SEKEMAR-775834 format. One record per residue (C-alpha): residue in three letters; x, y, z. Coordinates in steps of 0.02 Angstrom, whole numbers, plus 32768, in hexadecimal, padded with zeros to 4 digits. Layout:
SEKEMAR-775834
   type      u      v      w
    ALA      X      Y      Z
...
This chain:
SEKEMAR-775834
   type      u      v      w
    MET   DEAC   36CA   8392
    PRO   DF24   363C   83B3
    ALA   DF85   3642   8452
    LYS   E030   3693   8447
    ARG   E0B6   3613   8435
    LYS   E133   3606   84C0
    LYS   E1E5   3633   8497
    PRO   E24F   3599   84A7
    PRO   E2E1   35A2   851F
    PRO   E389   35BF   84CE
    ARG   E3E4   3526   8499
    ALA   E475   34F2   8503
    SER   E521   3508   84B6
    VAL   E5B0   3490   84C8
    LEU   E61A   3529   84F9
    ASP   E5B0   3551   8593
    PRO   E627   34F9   860D
    VAL   E6BB   3567   85D7
    LYS   E668   360A   85A2
    SER   E68D   3661   8647
    PHE   E743   362A   863D
    THR   E751   365F   8587
    ASP   E6FD   3709   85A3
    ALA   E76F   372F   8637
    MET   E809   373B   85C6
    PRO   E7CB   37C8   8554
    ARG   E78C   3825   85ED
    ALA   E837   3819   863F
    ASP   E88A   3855   859E
    LEU   E82E   38FB   85AC
    GLU   E89A   392A   8641
    ALA   E939   38CC   8610
    PRO   E9CE   3919   85B4
    ARG   E9C4   390A   84F8
    MET   EA51   388C   84E9
    GLN   EA03   381A   856E
    ARG   E956   3808   851F
    HIS   E915   3764   84DA
    THR   E910   374C   841F
    ILE   E874   3702   83D1
    GLU   E8D9   3667   83A3
    ARG   E913   3649   8456
    ILE   E86C   3650   84B1
    PRO   E819   35B8   845D
    GLY   E8A7   3546   8492
    ARG   E89F   356D   854C
    PRO   E7F9   3515   8576
    ALA   E83A   3471   8530
    GLY   E8E7   3484   857B
    GLU   E8B5   34BE   862A
    HIS   E807   346F   8642
    ASP   E80F   33D6   85D1
    PHE   E77B   341B   8570
    GLU   E76A   33B8   84CE
    LEU   E6AF   33C9   84A6
    ALA   E6C8   3456   842A
    ALA   E741   3467   8399
    TYR   E7C8   34EB   8395
    SER   E76D   354A   830A
    MET   E6CA   3551   836F
    VAL   E723   35A0   8405
    ARG   E780   3618   8394
    ASN   E6E0   3653   833F
    TYR   E68C   366D   83E7
    VAL   E71E   36D9   8424
    HIS   E71B   373B   8382
    ARG   E662   3767   839E
    SER   E666   3783   845A
    ARG   E703   37ED   846A
    PRO   E6B9   388E   841C
    GLN   E61C   3879   8487
    LEU   E684   3868   8526
    GLU   E6E8   3905   84F8
    LEU   E646   3965   84DB
    GLU   E5FF   392D   8583
    ALA   E69F   3965   85DB
    LYS   E694   3A11   858A
    GLU   E5DD   3A1F   85BC
    GLY   E60D   39FC   866F
    ARG   E690   3A85   866E
    ARG   E626   3B05   8612
    LEU   E5DD   3B46   86B5
    LEU   E68E   3B6D   86F3
    GLU   E6BC   3BD8   865D
    GLY   E6B9   3C95   8675
    THR   E719   3D25   86C1
    VAL   E72D   3D58   8775
    PRO   E72D   3E13   8798
    GLN   E7D0   3E50   87E4
    GLU   E7F6   3EE5   8850
    LYS   E8AE   3F15   8850
    ARG   E904   3F7A   88D5
    PRO   E971   400D   88A0
    GLY   EA28   3FE9   8880
    GLU   EA1F   3F2C   8897
    GLU   EA09   3ED9   87ED
    ALA   EA28   3EF5   8733
    GLU   E9F7   3E94   8697
    LEU   EA61   3E7A   85FB
    ASP   EA4C   3E31   854F
    PHE   EAA2   3E1D   84A5
    ALA   EA46   3E45   8402
    ASP   EA79   3E43   834B
    VAL   EA98   3EEA   82F7
    TRP   EAD3   3F15   8247
    LEU   EB4C   3FA5   822A
    ASP   EB95   3FF5   818D
    LEU   EC52   3FFD   81A9
    THR   ECC8   403D   8120
    GLY   EC43   4021   809C
    GLN   EC1D   3F6D   80D1
    ARG   EB88   3F2C   8134
    ARG   EBC2   3EC8   81CA
    LYS   EB65   3E63   824C
    CYS   EB92   3E93   82FF
    VAL   EB43   3E7D   83AA
    LEU   EAF2   3EFE   841B
    PHE   EB17   3EEC   84D5
    THR   EA91   3F38   8545
    LEU   EA98   3F47   8601
    ARG   E9FC   3F90   8652
    MET   E9DF   3FB9   8709
    SER   E94A   3F55   8746
    TYR   E8FF   3FDD   87B3
    SER   E90F   407D   874F
    GLY   E923   4034   86A0
    LYS   E9C3   4096   8680
    ALA   EA21   403C   85F2
    VAL   EACF   403D   85A9
    HIS   EAED   3FFC   84F8
    ARG   EB90   3FC5   84A6
    VAL   EBB4   3F78   83FC
    TYR   EC34   3EEB   83EA
    ALA   EC73   3E80   835C
    THR   EC3B   3DDE   83AE
    ALA   EBDC   3D9F   8445
    SER   EC79   3D56   8492
    GLN   ECAF   3D48   8547
    GLU   ED1F   3DDF   852D
    ALA   EC8A   3E47   84F1
    PHE   EC24   3E09   8585
    PHE   ECA8   3E45   8602
    GLU   ECCF   3EE6   85A5
    GLY   EC17   3F12   8598
    HIS   EC04   3F03   8654
    VAL   EC9D   3F6D   8677
    GLU   EC68   3FF8   8601
    ALA   EBB4   3FF3   863D
    PHE   EBE7   4003   86F3
    GLU   EC5D   4090   86CA
    ALA   EBD4   40EA   8668
    LEU   EB58   40D5   86F5
    GLY   EBDB   411A   876C
    GLY   EBEB   41BA   8707
    VAL   EC7A   4191   8690
    PRO   EC52   41D4   85E1
    THR   EC3B   4154   8556
    VAL   ECA1   4142   84B5
    HIS   EC0C   4119   8441
    GLU   EBB9   41C1   842A
    ARG   EB1F   4181   83CD
    LEU   EAFA   40FC   844E
    ALA   EB1C   4178   84D9
    ALA   EA9A   41EB   848C
    ILE   EA1E   415B   848A
    ASP   EA42   4137   8541
    THR   EA2B   41EE   856E
    ALA   E989   41FB   850C
    GLU   E940   416A   856F
    ASP   E94E   41CD   8610
    VAL   E8AC   4227   85E8
    ARG   E84D   4185   85C4
    HIS   E7D1   413D   8641
    VAL   E7D1   4082   8667
    HIS   E730   4020   868B
    GLY   E6C8   40BD   869F
    ARG   E730   4104   872D
    PRO   E712   41BB   8752
    THR   E7CE   41DD   8758
    SER   E84C   41C8   86CA
    ILE   E8DF   4152   86BB
    GLY   E95C   41DE   86DB
    PHE   E901   4217   8777
    ASP   E8FA   4167   87C0
    PHE   E9B0   4145   8796
    GLU   E9EA   41DB   87FB
    GLN   E9A0   4183   8892
    GLU   E9EF   40DE   885E
    ARG   EA9D   4125   8839
    GLU   EAC1   4147   88F1
    LEU   EA9D   4091   891F
    LEU   EB15   4042   88A1
    GLY   EBB5   3FF1   88DD
    ALA   EC57   4051   88C8
    LEU   ECC1   402F   882D
    PRO   ED6B   3FDB   8849
    ALA   EE04   404A   8848
    ASP   EE5A   3FE5   87BF
    GLY   EE0D   3FBD   8718
    TYR   EDDD   3F0B   86EC
    ASP   EE3B   3EB9   865D
    CYS   EDB6   3E6E   85EB
    GLY   EE2C   3E22   856A
    ILE   EE74   3D73   855C
    ASP   EF31   3D58   855A
    LEU   EF74   3CE3   84D3
    THR   F026   3CB7   849C
    PRO   F028   3C84   83E3
    VAL   F0C4   3C69   837A
    VAL   F0E3   3CD9   82E2
    HIS   F0DF   3C71   8243
    ARG   F157   3C80   81B2
    ASN   F0D8   3CE9   8153
    GLY   F0E0   3D6E   81DD
    ARG   F035   3D42   8226
    ILE   EFF0   3CFB   82C7
    THR   EF54   3C91   82D4
    VAL   EED2   3CBF   8359
    ARG   EE27   3C6B   835C
    GLN   EE40   3C2A   82A9
    CYS   EE64   3CDA   8268
    SER   EF0D   3D21   8231
    TYR   EF5E   3DC7   825F
    SER   F003   3E10   8222
    VAL   F098   3E34   8293
    PRO   F139   3E95   826B
    GLY   F1AC   3E25   8208
    LYS   F239   3E25   8289
    PHE   F1CC   3DBC   82FE
    ILE   F1BF   3D27   8285
    GLY   F1DA   3C88   82E9
    ALA   F1C7   3CDF   8391
    THR   F13C   3CCF   8412
    VAL   F0D8   3D6D   8430
    ARG   F055   3D9B   84B1
    VAL   EFA7   3DC2   8472
    LYS   EF1C   3E1C   84CD
    LEU   EE76   3DEA   847B
    ARG   EDEB   3E65   84A2
    ALA   ED38   3E78   8468
    ASN   ED5D   3EE7   83D2
    GLU   EE1B   3EEC   83C3
    LEU   EEB6   3E80   83CF
    TRP   EF59   3EC3   8418
    ILE   F002   3E72   83FB
    HIS   F08F   3E8B   847A
    ASP   F147   3E61   8480
    GLY   F15C   3E50   853B
    ARG   F112   3EF1   8581
    ARG   F123   3F54   84DE
    GLY   F094   3F5C   8462
    VAL   F0C6   3F36   83AF
    ALA   F021   3F2C   834E
    SER   EF65   3F39   835C
    HIS   EED9   3EF8   82EB
    PRO   EE1B   3EFE   82E7
    ARG   EDD6   3E58   8323
    LEU   ED9F   3DE4   8297
    THR   ED02   3D7A   82AC
    ARG   ED02   3D0D   820F
    ARG   ED70   3C73   8211
    TYR   EE07   3C68   819E
    THR   EE08   3D24   817A
    PHE   EEA3   3D90   818E
    HIS   EED5   3E45   81B0
    ASP   EF81   3E80   8176
    ILE   EFDA   3F25   8197
    LEU   F04E   3F5A   8109
    ASP   F0D5   3FA2   817B
    HIS   F0EE   3EF7   81CB
    TYR   F135   3EB3   8127
    LEU   F1A8   3F42   80F3
    GLU   F242   3EF0   813F
    ILE   F21F   3E51   80DC
    LEU   F1FA   3EB2   803C
    LEU   F2A1   3F0C   8048
    ALA   F2F6   3E65   802B
    THR   F276   3E20   7FB0
    PRO   F225   3EB6   7F59
    GLY   F1E1   3E47   7ECF
    ALA   F160   3E02   7F4B
    PHE   F111   3EAE   7F5C
    ALA   F0A7   3E9D   7EBF
    GLY   F040   3E07   7EF6
    ALA   F03E   3E29   7FB2
    SER   EF96   3E33   800C
    ALA   EFCF   3EBF   8082
    PRO   EFD9   3F49   7FFB
    ALA   EF2D   3F1C   7FB8
    GLN   EEE2   3F21   8066
    ALA   EF3B   3FC6   808C
    ARG   EEF2   4014   7FEF
    ALA   EE43   3FD6   801B
    GLU   EE4F   401F   80CB
    GLY   EE9D   40C4   8091
    GLY   EF44   40A1   80E4
    PHE   EFAF   409F   8046
    THR   F00E   4146   8059
    ARG   F085   41A3   7FE7
    THR   F116   4155   8044
    HIS   F0D4   40A9   8015
    GLU   F0C0   40E1   7F60
    ALA   F176   4118   7F5C
    PHE   F1AD   4073   7FA9
    TRP   F145   4015   7F28
    ALA   F195   4075   7E97
    ALA   F244   4054   7EDA
    ALA   F21A   3F9D   7EF6
    LYS   F1E1   3F89   7E42
    ARG   F282   3FD5   7E02
    LYS   F2EB   3F69   7E74
    ALA   F287   3ECD   7E4C
    GLY   F2A7   3EE7   7D93
    ASP   F363   3EF7   7DAC
    ILE   F364   3E5B   7E19
    GLU   F305   3DF0   7D9B
    ALA   F375   3E29   7D0E
    ARG   F412   3E02   7D72
    LYS   F3CF   3D54   7D9D
    ALA   F3AD   3D31   7CE5
    MET   F45D   3D66   7CB4
    GLU   F4AB   3CFB   7D3C
    ASN   F445   3C63   7D07
    ALA   F47E   3C7C   7C52
    GLY   F535   3C86   7C86
    ILE   F54C   3D3E   7C5B
    ASN   F5B1   3DB4   7CC7
    ALA   F538   3E33   7D0C
    ASP   F5B9   3EBD   7CFC
    GLU   F5D3   3EA0   7C40
    PRO   F557   3EC9   7BB6
    ALA   F4FD   3E3B   7B5F
    VAL   F53E   3E16   7AAF
    ALA   F4BC   3DFA   7A2A
    GLY   F4CB   3D63   79B9
    ASN   F53B   3CFD   7A2F
    ASP   F4E8   3C52   7A22
    ASP   F556   3C04   7AA9
    GLU   F51B   3C75   7B36
    TRP   F486   3CDE   7B05
    ASP   F3F9   3CCF   7A88
    GLY   F3A5   3D75   7AA5
    PRO   F3BE   3E23   7A5B
    GLY   F450   3E90   7A8B
    GLU   F452   3F4B   7AA3
    GLU   F3D1   3FBD   7A53
    GLU   F3B7   4078   7A47
    VAL   F330   40B0   7AC4
    SER   F305   416A   7AC5
    GLY   F3B3   4195   7A87
    GLU   F40D   4133   7B12
    ARG   F463   408C   7B13
    ALA   F3FE   400E   7B78
    LYS   F410   3F53   7B96
    VAL   F376   3EF4   7B59
    ILE   F377   3E45   7BA1
    SER   F300   3DBA   7B70
    LEU   F2D4   3D45   7BFF
    HIS   F279   3CC5   7B94
    ASN   F2E5   3CA4   7AFA
    ARG   F34C   3C16   7B44
    ARG   F398   3B87   7AE1
    LEU   F34C   3ADC   7B03
    PRO   F3C5   3A51   7B38
    PRO   F3F4   39D3   7AAF
    ASP   F385   3939   7A97
    PRO   F3DB   38A7   7AF3
    ARG   F38A   3823   7A81
    THR   F3FC   37DD   79F8
    ALA   F371   37AC   797E
    LEU   F2B4   37B3   7973
    PRO   F253   370F   798D
    ASP   F212   36AB   78F7
    MET   F157   36CD   78E1
    SER   F13A   365E   7846
    THR   F0E8   35D3   78AA
    TYR   F068   364E   78F0
    ASP   F03D   368B   7840
    ARG   EFF2   35E1   781A
    LEU   EF6B   3600   789B
    LEU   EF2E   3694   7835
    THR   EF12   362F   7796
    PRO   EE66   35D7   778D
    VAL   EE65   351F   775E
    LYS   EDE1   34DE   76E4
    ASP   ED79   3447   7719
    PRO   ED6C   33C8   7688
    ARG   ECBD   3392   76C1
    THR   EC71   343F   76B6
    THR   EC86   34E1   765B
    LYS   ECA3   3540   76FC
    GLN   ED4D   3576   773C
    LYS   ED8C   3542   77E7
    GLY   EE02   359F   7857
    THR   EE11   3651   788B
    CYS   EE43   36E0   781F
    ALA   EE80   3789   7857
């Protein structure tokens, strides 16, 4: 058998003098903030600019960085793999609690809505308090803590279903303990700090201006305000699930908190003062439609709507008569071409009633003295015969 050939030593690369310098940049990027990391276009220019290295072309350095960077990241992860894992913890009663937000879907008023579940759990006993909020905002974060601490102190909760879940967990055992969550919490309850005498205000105070459409804008959502506050500045208390509007110290409105941008929530009663002056706007208003959808359109609103329709009809008729130059207190005369071109009085169910046409108006006279001469344009429609061929030239219509 022939002797085994010796493996030749690896060929030297022209990049050997700067490989350590070039590899140091991707390694440093692993710990650097994202916006301070080197781009693959920036690294190849540094050896030439900082070390006068001109033995390799820019493309050669760039290709080397493109191949070596994933390998350097893999080596760094391999070095940290031994440090990954969990460290067992032993918590003392009454000292620490853990909290988290999680997505939860609820069916509210026939619509499925995405909300967040706030959970605060005592680290020692495992006793938990759950609350549902519209959004994982700062207000929900504060309010969840306040309600959780009050519930742990013995104050009953307002969410009955979640309270039942919390109570049912008292019989559960954590990590194979011989005693239950409820039993361990009784020991932990006595070691908790005392609750403050005054409640903590979890909302945010804002001072928006009421727009001409009777709405305020809060976090890119719109909420209605009574019409008399148009143009004024009101005080808003934005909470986790609701929004309260105050005029000084007096509350004037409240709304459920909206989470989708550019949405609105209107209350019909806020626009009644405006609709008294302009009842014709009632038909296309968004507030009545929203009130019907939420079940807030009462018999009183129906009566107001019927009266508004009657009043709106009288107003439109009076406007039409005034625009036509007719005295609103006198009946319209049929056949009078100077003032009115509509029908006069007709018999309706045995009673005399004014029937007014709002569309049969006379057009103003034509200000032009004579029509323009179009004979020159007619020549363009007549095809001209070419003497050299049998075909016709020109355009015909």
